C-alpha positions as CSV (number, residue, x, y, z in Angstrom):
1,M,160.8,83.0,114.6
2,I,164.1,83.6,113.7
3,Q,165.3,84.9,110.2
4,Q,168.4,85.5,108.3
5,V,169.5,86.1,104.6
6,T,172.8,84.6,103.1
7,R,173.8,86.2,99.7
8,G,170.0,86.6,99.1
9,I,168.3,83.4,100.5
10,K,166.7,84.3,103.4
11,I,165.8,81.1,105.9
12,S,163.1,81.4,108.7
13,V,162.8,78.9,111.3
14,H,159.7,78.2,113.7
15,T,160.2,75.4,116.5
16,N,157.5,73.3,118.4
17,F,157.7,71.2,121.3
18,E,155.9,68.0,120.5
19,G,156.2,65.6,123.7
20,T,158.1,63.8,125.9
21,F,158.4,60.0,126.3
22,L,159.8,57.1,127.9
23,K,162.9,55.6,125.0
24,N,165.6,52.8,126.8
25,L,164.6,53.8,130.3
26,G,165.3,57.7,129.9
27,S,162.9,60.3,128.5
28,R,163.1,62.1,125.1
29,F,162.0,65.2,124.4
30,A,160.4,65.7,120.5
31,F,160.8,68.9,119.0
32,S,159.7,69.5,115.5
33,Y,160.7,72.7,113.3
34,H,159.6,74.3,109.8
35,I,162.1,76.2,108.1
36,T,161.0,78.4,104.8
37,I,163.9,78.7,102.2
38,E,163.0,81.8,100.4
39,N,165.0,83.1,97.1
40,Q,165.5,86.8,97.3
41,S,168.3,86.9,95.2
42,N,168.5,87.4,91.1
43,D,169.8,83.8,90.3
44,S,168.2,80.7,90.3
45,V,169.8,78.3,93.1
46,Q,169.4,74.8,94.3
47,L,169.9,73.2,97.6
48,T,171.8,70.0,97.3
49,S,172.8,69.2,100.8
50,R,172.5,70.2,104.3
51,F,174.9,70.3,107.7
52,W,173.1,70.6,111.6
53,K,174.8,70.7,114.8
54,I,172.3,69.8,117.4
55,K,173.1,70.3,120.7
56,D,171.3,69.8,124.1
57,A,171.4,71.1,127.9
58,L,173.4,67.8,128.9
59,N,176.2,68.9,126.5
60,H,175.0,65.9,123.5
61,T,176.1,67.3,120.5
62,E,174.8,65.3,117.5
63,I,176.1,66.3,113.5
64,V,173.6,65.1,110.6
65,Q,174.5,66.1,107.1
66,G,173.3,64.8,103.7
67,E,171.6,65.4,100.4
68,G,169.0,67.8,100.4
69,V,166.4,67.9,102.5
70,I,163.7,65.7,103.9
71,G,164.5,63.7,100.4
72,Q,164.6,66.9,98.3
73,K,166.8,69.0,96.1
74,P,164.9,72.4,95.6
75,V,165.3,74.4,93.3
76,L,164.0,78.0,93.4
77,K,164.0,80.7,90.8
78,P,164.1,84.3,92.0
79,G,161.0,85.2,94.5
80,E,160.5,81.5,95.1
81,S,160.1,79.7,98.3
82,H,160.1,75.9,99.8
83,T,158.8,75.3,103.2
84,Y,159.6,71.4,104.9
85,Q,159.0,70.4,108.6
86,S,161.1,68.2,110.0
87,G,162.5,67.2,114.4
88,C,164.7,65.9,116.5
89,L,165.0,64.0,119.4
90,L,166.9,65.6,122.8
91,S,167.7,64.3,126.2
92,S,167.0,67.4,127.7
93,P,163.8,69.7,127.6
94,F,166.3,72.6,126.5
95,G,169.1,72.6,123.3
96,S,169.6,74.4,120.2
97,M,170.2,74.0,116.4
98,S,172.3,75.7,113.9
99,G,173.7,74.6,110.5
100,Y,174.0,75.7,106.8
101,Y,173.2,74.9,103.4
102,N,175.1,73.9,100.7
103,M,173.7,75.7,97.3
104,I,174.8,76.3,93.8
105,S,173.8,78.8,91.9
106,F,172.5,78.2,87.9
107,T,174.0,81.5,86.5
108,S,177.4,81.4,88.3
109,T,177.6,77.5,88.8
110,R,179.1,78.6,92.2
111,K,178.6,76.7,95.3
112,F,177.8,78.3,98.3
113,R,176.9,77.9,102.0
114,V,173.9,79.8,103.3
115,K,173.7,80.0,106.9
116,I,170.8,78.7,109.4
117,P,170.6,80.7,111.9
118,T,171.2,79.4,115.6
119,F,167.7,78.3,117.2
120,K,166.7,77.5,120.5
121,L,164.3,74.4,121.4
122,S,162.6,74.6,124.8
123,A,159.8,72.7,126.1
124,P,157.3,75.1,127.2
125,F,157.0,73.1,131.0
126,A,160.4,74.0,131.8
127,L,160.4,77.8,131.6
128,N,160.3,79.9,134.0
């Protein structure tokens, strides 16, 4: 598990390899990731949008950005957490993801970014 805290918001990431399948005459490697966003600050906050940079071992990079996470814009009071699961497809059995969440503090009405720590994606059969 990978963890990081930014401005009192703790991000924890756990990944899984889900399998390999053929698509458009090529192999695709499916990964899932489970993220917990925990508010360790004294302010209520809301996640408004996300930004992801997804890289595979073949030097392909995909940028994903948009509102909320899996169709939600969770509000977290102090001490609360939000967990969700999502996934991605890679063209290689190795890769990584990094990014950030845009959030807003209800106390100060200030917007801020919470870094999502870089995490590795790797198929177990490809490990030494």
